[in-house]
Backbone bond lengths (Angstrom), bond angles and torsions (degrees), N, CA, C in turn:
res aa  C-N    CA-C-N  psi(-1)  N-CA   C-N-CA  omega(-1)  CA-C   N-CA-C  phi
1 X - - - 1.452 - - 1.525 107.87 -
2 X 1.307 117.98 132.67 1.454 122.67 -176.69 1.515 113.78 -84.31
3 X 1.328 114.06 -176.98 1.455 120.59 179.53 1.535 109.81 -74.56
4 X 1.310 116.40 138.70 1.460 122.40 179.28 1.529 108.75 -62.27
5 X 1.335 118.26 136.57 1.474 120.50 -177.15 1.534 114.35 -60.99
6 X 1.324 118.21 -25.90 1.468 120.34 178.84 1.533 112.20 -66.66
7 X 1.348 117.29 -16.24 1.465 121.27 -179.48 1.525 113.09 -84.14
8 X 1.309 118.16 -6.60 1.464 121.25 -176.93 1.536 113.02 -48.11
9 X 1.341 120.27 -45.24 1.473 119.03 -179.61 1.532 113.66 -66.54
10 X 1.345 118.48 -14.83 1.461 122.07 -177.17 1.529 113.38 -105.92
11 X 1.319 118.19 4.18 1.469 120.14 -176.11 1.523 112.43 -61.90
12 X 1.314 118.86 -23.91 1.464 121.53 178.95 1.536 112.33 -61.80
13 X 1.336 117.36 -19.31 1.466 121.59 -179.96 1.530 113.22 -87.93
14 X 1.317 117.61 -20.99 1.459 121.72 -170.82 1.527 111.06 -60.03
15 X 1.326 115.38 131.80 1.448 121.45 177.19 1.515 111.52 132.66
16 X 1.330 114.12 -171.20 1.457 122.09 177.85 1.512 108.43 -113.31
17 X 1.315 115.88 133.26 1.461 123.80 -175.66 1.527 108.93 -118.79
18 X 1.319 116.37 142.70 1.461 120.72 -179.68 1.519 109.29 -138.30
19 X 1.332 116.79 141.45 1.459 119.77 178.18 1.509 112.17 177.91
20 X 1.329 114.16 -155.78 1.456 121.23 -173.73 1.513 110.09 -132.95
21 X 1.341 113.74 153.65 1.444 119.55 179.62 1.515 111.82 -143.87
22 X 1.313 113.40 175.47 1.461 121.95 179.51 1.522 107.81 -132.47
23 X 1.343 115.70 136.25 1.447 121.29 178.80 1.512 111.85 -121.61
24 X 1.321 114.79 147.39 1.466 121.69 176.86 1.522 108.38 -156.59
25 X 1.294 116.59 156.02 1.460 123.26 174.31 1.522 106.18 -168.88
26 X 1.328 117.75 151.02 1.471 119.13 -175.89 1.529 114.84 -58.27
27 X 1.334 118.03 -22.17 1.465 120.54 -175.18 1.525 113.99 -98.00
28 X 1.349 117.80 0.72 1.469 120.08 -176.66 1.524 110.41 -137.51
29 X 1.339 116.08 165.53 1.460 120.81 172.82 1.524 109.36 -78.04
30 X 1.338 116.49 145.33 1.460 121.18 176.51 1.526 109.67 -58.26
31 X 1.335 116.50 152.35 1.462 121.13 -179.41 1.519 110.20 -151.79
32 X 1.314 115.83 156.95 1.456 123.07 174.77 1.518 108.53 -114.14
33 X 1.334 116.46 152.32 1.455 119.64 -177.35 1.526 111.54 -148.76
34 X 1.328 114.21 157.50 1.461 123.61 172.31 1.523 106.34 -102.39
35 X 1.334 116.79 145.87 1.460 118.70 -171.85 1.515 112.05 -143.09
36 X 1.333 114.79 147.99 1.450 121.20 169.68 1.520 108.12 -132.04
37 X 1.325 115.23 133.07 1.466 122.34 179.14 1.515 107.40 -128.35
38 X 1.331 116.77 141.45 1.461 119.60 172.86 1.522 110.00 -131.02
39 X 1.326 114.17 144.30 1.463 123.40 172.55 1.530 106.02 -124.47
40 X 1.333 117.51 115.92 1.458 122.10 -175.55 1.525 108.75 -124.36
41 X 1.340 117.32 125.44 1.467 119.54 179.62 1.524 111.82 -63.17
42 X 1.318 116.02 138.05 1.466 120.42 171.95 1.516 107.77 -69.86
43 X 1.317 119.05 134.30 1.465 120.50 -175.93 1.526 112.06 -62.45
44 X 1.330 114.99 106.31 1.460 120.84 179.41 1.515 114.77 72.12
45 X 1.319 117.78 6.65 1.470 122.24 -177.44 1.524 109.97 -113.74
46 X 1.339 118.00 152.45 1.473 120.77 -176.19 1.537 113.44 -86.03
47 X 1.339 116.82 61.59 1.461 120.65 174.60 1.515 109.25 -152.90
48 X 1.337 115.21 156.72 1.456 122.76 167.55 1.519 107.03 -108.38
49 X 1.328 116.78 127.31 1.459 120.53 172.56 1.527 107.15 -77.46
50 X 1.325 116.62 136.10 1.454 123.03 -175.17 1.526 109.08 -121.28
51 X 1.331 116.11 134.60 1.464 120.64 174.41 1.521 108.18 -140.17
52 X 1.320 116.75 140.39 1.461 122.50 -177.19 1.520 108.73 -139.87
53 X 1.348 114.96 137.61 1.467 121.38 178.06 1.520 108.27 -141.45
54 X 1.339 116.98 137.85 1.463 120.89 176.16 1.518 109.94 -125.21
55 X 1.344 113.81 155.73 1.467 121.93 178.19 1.525 108.99 -136.24
56 X 1.312 115.15 150.92 1.460 121.99 173.93 1.525 108.25 -64.34
57 X 1.341 117.53 129.22 1.464 120.64 -176.74 1.517 112.49 -67.72
58 X 1.318 118.86 -23.18 1.463 121.39 -177.42 1.532 112.08 -90.99
59 X 1.321 117.08 -47.25 1.470 120.41 -174.40 1.523 113.47 -97.92
60 X 1.347 117.01 -20.89 1.459 120.28 -175.19 1.520 113.56 81.42
61 X 1.339 116.92 0.59 1.462 120.52 -179.81 1.529 110.76 -67.56
62 X 1.336 117.23 143.85 1.467 120.06 176.07 1.529 110.91 -61.77
63 X 1.334 116.29 142.24 1.469 121.06 177.81 1.532 111.66 -113.21
64 X 1.313 117.36 -56.19 1.461 121.07 -171.33 1.524 108.56 -149.87
65 X 1.316 115.64 153.90 1.457 120.88 170.84 1.519 108.06 -150.30
66 X 1.314 114.31 158.21 1.455 120.50 175.04 1.520 107.71 -155.67
67 X 1.299 115.38 154.93 1.454 120.53 -179.60 1.520 108.88 -143.26
68 X 1.328 115.60 153.53 1.452 118.43 -179.76 1.511 112.47 174.79
69 X 1.324 114.17 -153.31 1.459 121.13 -174.05 1.519 110.41 -141.89
70 X 1.322 115.10 141.53 1.461 123.04 174.08 1.521 106.68 -113.82
71 X 1.339 116.19 128.88 1.457 120.81 -174.63 1.519 111.01 -130.89
72 X 1.330 117.39 134.61 1.464 118.78 171.75 1.529 108.31 -68.58
73 X 1.327 116.52 145.01 1.470 118.88 -178.35 1.522 111.51 -137.19
74 X 1.331 116.02 40.90 1.453 121.03 179.96 1.514 109.90 114.98
75 X 1.261 116.38 174.88 1.463 122.45 -175.33 1.530 112.03 -57.01
76 X 1.336 116.03 113.17 1.459 120.96 177.20 1.515 115.07 71.43
77 X 1.322 117.53 15.49 1.465 121.77 -178.02 1.525 109.95 -123.73
78 X 1.339 116.25 147.81 1.462 122.09 178.61 1.523 110.24 -141.17
79 X 1.326 114.99 160.34 1.460 122.66 173.93 1.522 107.54 -131.29
80 X 1.317 115.98 148.41 1.459 120.67 177.57 1.516 108.57 -139.38
81 X 1.330 115.68 137.82 1.457 122.40 177.42 1.524 106.91 -125.26
82 X 1.341 118.47 131.00 1.468 123.31 -175.04 1.523 110.81 -134.79
83 X 1.320 114.93 146.65 1.462 121.44 171.81 1.522 108.23 -128.28
84 X 1.328 115.62 143.21 1.461 121.71 -178.28 1.524 109.41 -127.69
85 X 1.351 117.77 144.12 1.458 119.72 178.94 1.531 113.02 -66.73
86 X 1.334 116.88 -10.89 1.468 120.44 176.24 1.528 112.01 -75.40
87 X 1.348 116.22 -3.18 1.459 119.96 177.57 1.510 114.38 100.34
88 X 1.339 118.33 5.97 1.462 121.05 -179.82 1.523 111.63 -101.08
89 X 1.327 114.91 145.80 1.452 123.35 171.55 1.520 106.56 -127.14
90 X 1.341 115.89 132.99 1.465 121.60 -179.70 1.528 109.64 -121.85
91 X 1.329 116.37 138.53 1.457 123.02 171.16 1.522 106.24 -122.28
92 X 1.341 115.62 124.44 1.468 121.56 -176.84 1.522 110.71 -120.95
93 X 1.323 115.35 150.89 1.454 122.00 164.65 1.522 106.22 -125.39
94 X 1.319 115.85 159.45 1.451 116.64 -179.24 1.503 113.67 -177.36
95 X 1.322 113.11 -170.20 1.457 120.87 -175.58 1.518 110.71 -117.34
96 X 1.319 114.34 154.34 1.446 123.58 175.18 1.518 107.08 -124.60
97 X 1.329 115.10 116.50 1.464 120.85 177.59 1.513 107.44 -124.88
98 X 1.339 117.05 106.57 1.455 120.25 -175.73 1.514 108.93 63.90
99 X 1.339 116.25 -116.69 1.462 120.79 178.82 1.525 110.92 -115.72
100 X 1.318 115.40 36.39 1.467 122.27 178.08 1.521 109.22 -125.55
101 X 1.341 115.32 124.01 1.463 121.73 175.23 1.522 109.03 -106.05
102 X 1.313 115.86 134.91 1.458 121.52 171.67 1.520 106.33 -123.11
103 X 1.334 116.36 113.99 1.455 122.49 -177.17 1.520 109.96 -118.46
104 X 1.326 115.86 141.29 1.461 121.49 177.62 1.514 108.17 -134.62
105 X 1.298 116.47 136.59 1.464 119.63 -177.68 1.531 110.95 -66.91
106 X 1.323 114.62 141.54 1.462 121.89 169.82 1.523 109.29 -108.60
107 X 1.353 115.66 -19.76 1.456 122.30 175.67 1.524 107.80 -145.39
108 X 1.325 116.56 131.02 1.458 122.60 166.83 1.522 105.26 -132.50
109 X 1.332 115.19 116.86 1.460 120.56 -179.00 1.514 108.85 -125.89
110 X 1.314 115.36 148.63 1.452 119.65 178.88 1.508 112.16 -132.50
111 X 1.309 114.56 158.55 1.460 120.61 172.77 1.537 107.61 -68.54
112 X 1.313 118.54 169.16 1.466 119.97 -179.99 1.533 114.17 -57.77
113 X 1.334 118.51 -25.94 1.465 120.61 -178.10 1.533 113.64 -101.44
114 X 1.340 117.93 1.34 1.470 121.25 179.66 1.529 109.97 -74.50
115 X 1.342 115.40 153.16 1.465 119.33 174.50 1.518 109.72 -64.15
116 X 1.315 115.72 152.55 1.457 122.51 -179.89 1.532 109.47 -75.49
117 X 1.325 116.96 107.11 1.465 122.88 173.80 1.519 106.55 -126.21
118 X 1.339 117.20 128.38 1.456 120.49 -175.47 1.522 114.01 -113.58
119 X 1.336 118.50 -15.18 1.459 120.76 -176.43 1.524 108.53 -157.45
120 X 1.335 116.50 142.01 1.459 122.05 177.70 1.516 108.20 -139.33
121 X 1.316 115.57 137.81 1.460 122.10 176.80 1.527 107.90 -128.56
122 X 1.338 116.25 132.68 1.466 121.91 -178.74 1.518 110.01 -127.02
123 X 1.329 115.73 131.26 1.467 122.66 172.14 1.516 106.94 -117.91
124 X 1.327 117.15 125.24 1.465 122.79 178.89 1.516 107.23 -126.20
125 X 1.330 116.52 130.47 1.461 120.38 179.49 1.525 109.44 -135.51
126 X 1.334 115.83 137.81 1.462 121.86 179.95 1.517 109.01 -123.07
127 X 1.330 114.85 133.05 1.463 122.60 170.54 1.514 106.68 -128.53
128 X 1.332 117.32 107.08 1.458 121.03 -176.50 1.514 110.68 61.24
129 X 1.335 116.93 -121.43 1.467 121.91 179.34 1.523 112.17 -101.04
130 X 1.326 116.88 26.55 1.466 122.62 -179.62 1.530 108.40 -120.68
131 X 1.341 116.49 123.31 1.460 122.77 177.70 1.527 108.18 -116.65
132 X 1.315 116.45 130.94 1.462 120.73 173.56 1.529 107.72 -126.28
133 X 1.326 114.74 149.90 1.456 117.70 175.95 1.520 110.23 -146.45
134 X 1.324 112.79 160.54 1.460 122.48 174.07 1.513 106.80 -136.24
135 X 1.333 116.14 132.48 1.449 121.74 179.30 1.522 108.13 -123.25
136 X 1.317 115.91 128.77 1.467 121.91 175.28 1.521 107.41 -117.46
137 X 1.327 115.99 148.09 1.461 118.79 176.46 1.513 110.26 -142.64
138 X 1.340 113.46 158.38 1.465 121.95 173.76 1.517 106.96 -118.62
139 X 1.322 115.90 129.19 1.460 118.99 178.70 1.502 111.49 179.40
140 X 1.312 114.92 174.18 1.461 124.72 -178.93 1.533 111.99 39.20
141 X 1.332 115.48 46.79 1.459 120.64 174.59 1.516 116.30 86.28
142 X 1.326 118.97 6.71 1.469 121.89 -179.50 1.524 110.28 -120.88
143 X 1.326 116.50 147.30 1.448 122.40 175.93 1.521 111.06 -74.63
144 X 1.314 116.10 -178.72 1.467 122.37 -178.32 1.526 110.09 -56.37
145 X 1.339 116.43 116.10 1.459 124.38 -173.63 1.518 109.03 -137.78
146 X 1.323 116.99 138.79 1.466 119.79 176.77 1.522 109.95 -56.41
147 X 1.325 115.20 131.08 1.465 121.64 -179.15 1.533 111.76 -116.89
148 X 1.336 117.48 -43.96 1.460 121.64 -176.45 1.519 111.37 -133.56
149 X 1.328 115.38 142.27 1.472 122.82 173.24 1.518 106.16 -139.33
150 X 1.347 117.48 131.52 1.464 119.36 -176.99 1.523 111.05 -146.28
151 X 1.335 113.67 157.03 1.466 123.67 176.62 1.527 107.08 -128.57
152 X 1.337 117.50 125.91 1.451 122.23 -177.72 1.530 109.72 -132.35
153 X 1.327 116.09 158.01 1.467 121.22 174.08 1.516 108.76 -124.28
154 X 1.329 114.05 152.59 1.462 119.80 -179.55 1.521 109.46 -74.40
155 X 1.321 116.87 135.34 1.473 121.69 178.42 1.502 110.00 -87.17
């Protein structure tokens, strides 16, 4: 079964990406990480399955992961749903302009033991086999602040 035709505007994301990033936030020490992201078309369905994993660049220890789905939602519009083992679930809506996604959370919910996060914004841009992103979040008493920046290449 082939890729659903509604995914055509998102085909630039399909594949596995690997690279490095930098994280910071007012409540933590800065850190660097290695990352792998994959976007895989649902067989005959209008979604890309998304999976992300990071590791500490020095020790190789796992740091963070998240999984979910990216869905086209009309001309130039997208939706993304994510779950994280830290107890957070994010629902985003956003725009697609060329090969640039701008997503903003409409819902961020956590389990009783999850950190307090109230807003997340994601910018993803692809040029050829190069993917860069910036993630900002609001939580633990701080407004929307850049948290992660990364550069990855398609494998």
